[in-house]
N, C-alpha and C positions, 0 to 999 in steps of 0.2 A: 433458860427454863423453857422458852417457847419451842426450841427445838427437842428438848427431852420430851414435851407434852405431845408434840406430834408423833414423835417416835412411839410413845406409849400408846396412842391411839391407833396407829398404824398395826403395832403388834397385836392389840386387842381385836382389831377388825379381822385381821388374817386368821387368829385363833378361833374367832366365832365362825369364819367361813370354813376352816378346816372341820370343826365340829359338825356344822350344819351339812357338809357334803356327805355325811354317814347316814342321814335320813333317807327313808324310802316309803313310798306311798303306793298302794296296788289295789286292783279290783279284780274280781274273779266271779264266774258263774258256772254252773253246772247242774248237778242232780243230787237229790237228799234221798235218804231211806232210813230204814229202822230195823232192828231186831228186837224181839221180845215175845210177849204171849201170843201174839197173833202172825208173828213171822219167827219161828224158832231156830231155823237151821240156815237160812240163806244169808250169808254176810254181804252179798252184792245185789241185793233186790232193791233197787231204787224205784220209788213211787212218787216222786215230785221233783220240783226244781229248787235251786237255791242260787243265791247271790251274796257278795260279801265285799268287804273292804277292810283295810288295815293300814297302820302306820308303824314302821319299824326302825329301830336304831341298830345299824349295824356295827358291832363292836370292833370286828376285824374281818378278814374275808372269809372267815369260817362260822363265826358265831354272830346270832341276830336276837334281838329281843323285841317282840311287837305286841300292840294292841289291837285286837281283831273283832270285827262285829259280822255275824252271818245269819241271814234269814233263809229258812227253807220250808217245804211243806212235805208231810210225810202222811200215810195212810196204811191201813192194813184191814185184814178181815180173815175170818176162818169158817170151817164147814158148820158151826153152830150159829152162824149169822151174826156173830159179833163183829162189828166193824167200827172204824173211826177214821177221822181225818184231823190233822192238826197243824197249825203253824208253829214254827220253831224260831225263837230268837235267841241267839246265843252271842255272849260278850266274853272274851278270853285273853288271857295273858300267855303267848307262846314264845318258847325259846326254839330256835332251829339251828341246825348245824350242817354245813356244807361239807361234803366229803372231800372237794377238791378247792384249791386256792381260787376262789371265784368272787369278783366284785365288779359291778357295773363302772366302766371307766378305769379299771385296774384288775389286778389278779391275773393269773398265768392261764386260766382255762376259760372257754367260751361255753362250756356245759359242766353241770355238776348235779349228781344225785344228792338228796337232803333229807333229813328227817326232822320231826318237831314234836314237841310234848309241852304241856303246860296245865293250866288250871283255868275254869271258866264257870259260868252260870248260865243257865237255860230258863227260858219261860215257854211254856206249852199250853195247849187248851184243846183237849181233844172234844170232837164234835161227831154229831151224826144227823144225817137228814131223815126226817119221818114226814111223810105225806108233803114233801117239798119244804118243809120247815127245818131249819137248823136247830138242834137241840145241844146245849152245852152240858156234856155227859157229867162232868164232876159235880154239877149242882144237883144231879138227880140221885146222888149216892147210890149208884147201881149195885154196890155190893152190901147195901144197907148199912153204910158207915154212919156213925153218930154226927161225924162232921164231914164236910167235903175235903178231900186230900188238897195239899198245896199244889199249886200249878207252876212252882218254880223249884230248882234243884241245883245243887252243885254238879259240875261235870269234869271229866279228865279227858281233855283232847290228846290224841297221838296220831301220827300219821307220817307218810313219806311222799316225796315227789321228785321232780326234776326241774331244772331251770336252763335257759338258753339266753345267751346275750344276743339280743336283737339289734340295737344301736348303742351309741355311748352311754346314754341315760336309761334305755329301756331293756327290761329283761321279760322274757316270757316263761311261764310256769304252768305246770300240770301237777295236781296232786290229789291223793285219796287219804282221807282221815276218819278215824273212828273216835266216838265219844262215849265213855261210860258215864250214864247218868245215874245220880244217887236217888232215884226214884223208880218205883215199878208201874207208874201209872201215866207214861207217855201215851198208852193205849187205851187208858180207863179199865184195864183189866190186871188184877194182881190176885185176889183171894178166891173165895168160893162162891157158888151159886147160893143165893139166899132166898127164903120165902119172904116176899115183901107183902105185908099185911094192912098197910094203911089205906088200900083202896085206890091208890094213885096209878091209873092205868098206864100213864107213861113210865113211871119208874118200873112197873112190873115187866113192861115190854123191854125197856132198854137194859133191864138187868138179866133178862132170859129171853131174847128174841125169838128163839126157836119154839118157845112155849112148851118145852119138854121138861115136865115136872120131875121126871126121874133124875134130873141134873141136881136137884137140890142137895147142897152138902158136898158136891164134888168140886173140883177145881175148875175155875173158869179158864186159866191159861196154864202156865208150866210153874215149876217150883223156884225158878230163879227170882231173886229179889231185885235186880236191876235191869232196866233196859238200857240199850244201846242204839244210838243213831249215828248216821255218817253222812259226811258230804264228799263228793268228788268235783273238782272245778279245774277250770283253765283260766289263766288270766294274765294281765300284764301289770308290770310295776315301773315306776319312775323314780330314779335316784338323784338326788340334788348334788350336782358336782360343781367344783370351782376349776376353771382353767389354770389359775396361777398357783393352786395349793396341791400339795401331793396327798394323795389317798392314804389315809391312816398315818 
């Protein structure tokens, strides 16, 4: 019985180790940008920085499932003096696919391109400085909304990148990814210029900073109903490996 018990513990430990060696953690840093009402056409206009981290389970040398957090800063402005800057906090679950047989500590390739997609959530908070004071734009209801819009939304991440094996446990990566956000207010701009009549000078200015009253009733931005933000990053990952257990 004692031998059987020791054998069971040994097999259990080996099984845990084999499973554990498929886990990978990573850190990355780079740039952030956005497309929307104040940047209508440039998909590679990066306006701020980004950093992020993740933990991932590699299901095999091709497929992985990860939980990611990314922080970034974006900004924009247009010729009507509408402008904003905003932090971006994103949490997402991503599936990635390696085109080649690739895995730290195993696999046949030292390099692979990959793609990823998933589902996420984003928190944002567009701001603007007025006379060196930061104003939180959503609270001023700059399009004369009855209530402030929500400062969080569902997002759909997708992108591509490349990976390189550096050492047994370490991998280098570079990637570019876009996120379709289910909001049109990353930049505080969505609807039309409105005549604000409550006498609040801050609301009047922030809603129509150019002061051109001929704008009233016209579109502040474009007709698209969803904004997009993007991250480009380079980074490093560490994969937990076991010397005595085979990969996968």
